[in-house]
SELUM-361543 format. One record per residue (C-alpha): residue in three letters; x, y, z; residue number from 0. Coordinates in nm, 3 decimals. Each point is the difference from the previous one (the first is absolute). Layout:
   residu         x         y         z   num
      ALA         X         Y         Z   NUM
...
This chain:
   residu         x         y         z   num
      MET    11.892    12.387    12.101     0
      SER    -0.079    -0.277     0.247     1
      TRP    -0.316    -0.088    -0.193     2
      THR     0.188     0.005    -0.331     3
      GLY     0.269    -0.228     0.139     4
      PHE    -0.263    -0.232     0.145     5
      LYS    -0.181    -0.027    -0.335     6
      ILE     0.329    -0.070    -0.181     7
      VAL     0.095    -0.274     0.246     8
      LEU    -0.349    -0.152     0.001     9
      GLY    -0.023     0.011    -0.380    10
      SER     0.341    -0.163    -0.033    11
      ILE    -0.097    -0.281     0.239    12
      VAL    -0.325    -0.064    -0.187    13
      THR     0.181     0.004    -0.335    14
      VAL     0.261    -0.250     0.116    15
      ALA    -0.266    -0.222     0.156    16
      LEU    -0.204    -0.001    -0.322    17
      SER     0.299    -0.054    -0.229    18
      VAL     0.030    -0.370     0.095    19
      PRO    -0.357    -0.105    -0.096    20
      ALA     0.014     0.232    -0.302    21
      ALA     0.319    -0.167    -0.122    22
      ALA    -0.153    -0.345     0.052    23
      TYR    -0.310     0.103    -0.196    24
      LEU     0.205     0.142    -0.288    25
      ARG     0.213    -0.314    -0.010    26
      ARG    -0.315    -0.205    -0.044    27
      VAL    -0.179     0.223    -0.248    28
      MET     0.291     0.094    -0.228    29
      PRO     0.016    -0.339    -0.177    30
      MET    -0.370     0.040    -0.081    31
      LEU     0.062     0.341    -0.156    32
      LEU     0.288    -0.129    -0.215    33
      ILE    -0.205    -0.252    -0.196    34
      LYS     0.087    -0.044    -0.367    35
      PRO    -0.224     0.141    -0.276    36
      GLY    -0.280    -0.243    -0.079    37
      GLN     0.044    -0.189     0.327    38
      MET    -0.304    -0.027     0.224    39
      PRO     0.043     0.145     0.351    40
      PRO    -0.028    -0.240     0.294    41
      PRO    -0.345    -0.052     0.158    42
      HIS     0.086     0.201     0.312    43
      TYR     0.142     0.294    -0.200    44
      PHE    -0.286     0.247     0.044    45
      SER    -0.086    -0.109     0.354    46
      THR     0.361     0.059     0.107    47
      LEU     0.009     0.343    -0.164    48
      PHE    -0.330     0.114     0.150    49
      ALA     0.098    -0.135     0.340    50
      GLY     0.320     0.203    -0.017    51
      TYR    -0.183     0.316    -0.103    52
      GLY    -0.260    -0.047     0.273    53
      LEU     0.267    -0.061     0.264    54
      MET     0.191     0.307    -0.116    55
      LEU    -0.311     0.219     0.022    56
      LEU    -0.079    -0.140     0.345    57
      ILE     0.351     0.066     0.128    58
      LEU     0.018     0.350    -0.147    59
      GLY    -0.348     0.085     0.128    60
      SER     0.076    -0.129     0.349    61
      TRP     0.329     0.186     0.011    62
      GLY    -0.166     0.319    -0.118    63
      LEU    -0.272    -0.032     0.264    64
      VAL     0.245    -0.068     0.284    65
      SER     0.231     0.280    -0.111    66
      GLY    -0.294     0.238    -0.032    67
      LEU    -0.133    -0.084     0.347    68
      LEU     0.342     0.056     0.155    69
      GLY     0.017     0.338    -0.171    70
      ASP    -0.353     0.091     0.110    71
      PHE     0.051    -0.068     0.370    72
      ILE     0.372     0.048     0.063    73
      VAL     0.105     0.295    -0.216    74
      PRO    -0.237     0.259     0.162    75
      SER     0.157    -0.036     0.346    76
      LEU     0.348     0.006    -0.155    77
      ALA    -0.079     0.318    -0.190    78
      LEU    -0.186     0.186     0.276    79
      GLU     0.191    -0.105     0.311    80
      GLY     0.325    -0.152    -0.125    81
      THR    -0.068    -0.332     0.172    82
      GLY     0.206    -0.301    -0.095    83
      ILE    -0.102    -0.302    -0.202    84
      LYS    -0.045    -0.206     0.317    85
      GLU    -0.241     0.252     0.153    86
      GLY    -0.191     0.018    -0.327    87
      PHE    -0.048    -0.378     0.000    88
      ARG    -0.107     0.013     0.365    89
      ARG    -0.268     0.258    -0.074    90
      MET    -0.122    -0.194    -0.302    91
      GLY    -0.021    -0.317     0.209    92
      ALA    -0.190     0.183     0.273    93
      LEU    -0.248     0.132    -0.258    94
      ILE    -0.058    -0.347    -0.142    95
      ARG    -0.048    -0.154     0.346    96
      GLY    -0.232     0.280     0.111    97
      GLU    -0.217     0.006    -0.314    98
      PRO     0.044    -0.327    -0.192    99
      GLY    -0.338     0.024    -0.171   100
      GLU     0.051     0.357    -0.119   101
      PHE     0.351    -0.082    -0.119   102
      PHE    -0.120    -0.305    -0.193   103
      LEU    -0.278     0.206    -0.159   104
      TYR     0.255     0.267    -0.093   105
      VAL     0.224    -0.258    -0.168   106
      LEU    -0.299    -0.154    -0.179   107
      LEU    -0.130     0.333    -0.128   108
      LYS     0.344     0.123    -0.103   109
      THR     0.065    -0.321    -0.191   110
      GLY    -0.339    -0.003    -0.170   111
      LEU    -0.020     0.371    -0.074   112
      GLY     0.364     0.023    -0.102   113
      GLY    -0.025    -0.297    -0.236   114
      ALA    -0.327     0.111    -0.155   115
      LEU     0.108     0.362    -0.046   116
      TYR     0.345    -0.097    -0.130   117
      PHE    -0.127    -0.248    -0.258   118
      GLY    -0.287     0.227    -0.104   119
      ALA     0.228     0.301    -0.043   120
      THR     0.260    -0.208    -0.185   121
      ILE    -0.255    -0.140    -0.244   122
      ALA    -0.148     0.345    -0.062   123
      ALA     0.347     0.142    -0.053   124
      GLU     0.096    -0.276    -0.242   125
      ILE    -0.316     0.058    -0.208   126
      ALA     0.055     0.376    -0.007   127
      ILE     0.369    -0.042    -0.087   128
      PHE    -0.084    -0.243    -0.282   129
      LEU    -0.253     0.242    -0.150   130
      LEU     0.238     0.295     0.024   131
      ILE     0.283    -0.198    -0.156   132
      ALA    -0.229    -0.111    -0.284   133
      ILE    -0.108     0.361    -0.066   134
      VAL     0.358     0.129     0.007   135
      PHE     0.121    -0.274    -0.235   136
      ILE    -0.284     0.071    -0.244   137
      VAL     0.084     0.372     0.003   138
      LEU     0.371    -0.076    -0.045   139
      GLY    -0.080    -0.239    -0.282   140
      ILE    -0.208     0.259    -0.186   141
      LEU     0.265     0.267     0.056   142
      GLY     0.274    -0.237    -0.114   143
      PHE    -0.194    -0.088    -0.314   144
      VAL    -0.043     0.370    -0.083   145
      LEU     0.371     0.065     0.056   146
      HIS     0.087    -0.304    -0.209   147
      LEU    -0.206     0.142    -0.287   148
      ALA     0.187     0.327     0.050   149
      GLY     0.329    -0.179    -0.064   150
      VAL     0.137    -0.069     0.350   151
      PRO     0.205    -0.325     0.000   152
      THR    -0.177    -0.304     0.147   153
      PRO     0.285    -0.104     0.239   154
      ALA     0.003     0.346     0.156   155
      LEU    -0.377    -0.010     0.046   156
      LEU     0.020    -0.343     0.163   157
      ILE     0.274     0.106     0.239   158
      VAL    -0.182     0.319     0.102   159
      GLY    -0.337    -0.174     0.030   160
      LEU     0.133    -0.290     0.209   161
      THR     0.191     0.239     0.225   162
      ILE    -0.304     0.220     0.061   163
      GLY    -0.229    -0.301     0.048   164
      PHE     0.234    -0.174     0.244   165
      ALA     0.055     0.319     0.203   166
      PHE    -0.375     0.063     0.014   167
      GLU    -0.070    -0.359     0.110   168
      MET     0.263     0.016     0.275   169
      PHE    -0.144     0.332     0.117   170
      LEU    -0.346    -0.150     0.025   171
      LEU     0.117    -0.318     0.172   172
      VAL     0.199     0.191     0.262   173
      TYR    -0.190     0.324     0.054   174
      GLY    -0.341    -0.136    -0.095   175
      LEU     0.012    -0.296     0.239   176
      LEU     0.131     0.221     0.279   177
      LEU    -0.275     0.250    -0.068   178
      VAL    -0.266    -0.273     0.019   179
      LEU     0.147    -0.189     0.296   180
      GLY     0.081     0.317     0.195   181
      PRO    -0.356     0.041     0.137   182
      VAL    -0.009    -0.369     0.093   183
      LEU     0.325     0.020     0.197   184
      THR    -0.109     0.329     0.159   185
      PHE    -0.330    -0.156     0.110   186
      LEU     0.177    -0.299     0.156   187
      ASP     0.245     0.226     0.183   188
      ALA    -0.284     0.219     0.127   189
      TYR    -0.195    -0.308     0.111   190
      ALA     0.299    -0.120     0.200   191
      LEU     0.069     0.340     0.156   192
      TYR    -0.358     0.062     0.111   193
      PHE    -0.038    -0.353     0.135   194
      LEU     0.310     0.045     0.213   195
      GLY    -0.080     0.366     0.074   196
      GLY    -0.303    -0.106     0.205   197
      ARG     0.232    -0.207     0.220   198
      TYR     0.312     0.218    -0.002   199
      PRO    -0.085     0.343     0.153   200
      MET     0.303     0.180    -0.142   201
      LEU    -0.076    -0.115    -0.355   202
      GLY    -0.372     0.067     0.043   203
      ASP     0.068     0.357     0.114   204
      LEU     0.221     0.062    -0.302   205
      LEU    -0.269    -0.133    -0.232   206
      ASP    -0.265     0.218     0.161   207
      ARG     0.215     0.312    -0.027   208
      SER     0.094    -0.077    -0.360   209
      THR    -0.364    -0.024    -0.110   210
      PRO    -0.135     0.347    -0.086   211
      PRO    -0.351     0.089     0.118   212
      PRO    -0.275    -0.012    -0.265   213
      SER    -0.043     0.321    -0.196   214
      TYR    -0.342     0.149    -0.064   215
      ALA    -0.108     0.187    -0.308   216
      ALA    -0.070     0.372     0.041   217
      ALA    -0.366    -0.050    -0.092   218
      TYR    -0.049    -0.257     0.277   219
      PRO     0.131     0.139     0.330   220
      PRO     0.002    -0.226     0.307   221
      TYR    -0.316    -0.003     0.205   222
      PRO     0.003     0.226     0.311   223
      PRO     0.003    -0.173     0.338   224
      PRO    -0.346    -0.100     0.121   225
      TYR    -0.178     0.229     0.245   226
      TYR    -0.187    -0.150     0.288   227
      PRO    -0.222     0.242     0.200   228
      PRO     0.041    -0.007     0.377   229
      GLN    -0.242    -0.216     0.193   230
      SER    -0.147     0.052     0.341   231
      GLY     0.019    -0.359     0.113   232
      PRO     0.254    -0.278    -0.038   233
      PRO     0.053    -0.109    -0.359   234
      GLY    -0.207    -0.294    -0.108   235
      PRO     0.087    -0.273    -0.241   236
      GLY     0.018     0.094    -0.366   237
      THR     0.042     0.377     0.055   238
      GLY     0.353     0.013    -0.149   239
      ASN     0.168     0.126     0.319   240
      PHE     0.301    -0.198     0.122   241
């Protein structure tokens, strides 16, 4: 509950802080969007729009990265030990001061891997969803044509076809994207947990105990322990005795 309250307060502060420049930007760009038909847009029309889109992506990306880092390094101690927000920030600060290079590399890899995996999975999902929607609409079109020849009224066919098509598209956009992005989010969470688990003994022990040992097939039993015959003298180098 303390973490939830902290995120709500922090998100509200960021929203209020960003509302002022956002309002100023909209006040400047709205007259450009309300040009009359046939009227040429001003010279700085596209540059202003692209600058706004770029700034929005930068702000949202930065906020997502900061929020994700806070969740990676503060939530585990809250969940496992019930520490407060202040103690969580203290531990995160101590980790950054103790291993600044490793922390910077972690942030760099998480940003690069997360962005690449997210965009790659999203593009693949969009292509797959487009193909599935095209196939479904072709099948519905053929079925509707057959039913139309059978005497079913056209308005009823349109209503049923649009309803089925819209429901199928919403199902793909919601469930399909979650199904594709689920492995990406799981990988990023696992990456964060194992990075911190090597520096947080309690979390590392839980991760070790939650990982089952490798299973061997019945046809390939484990090798028996090596047998070293007794020696009369002291063991020499390379004999395998420790």
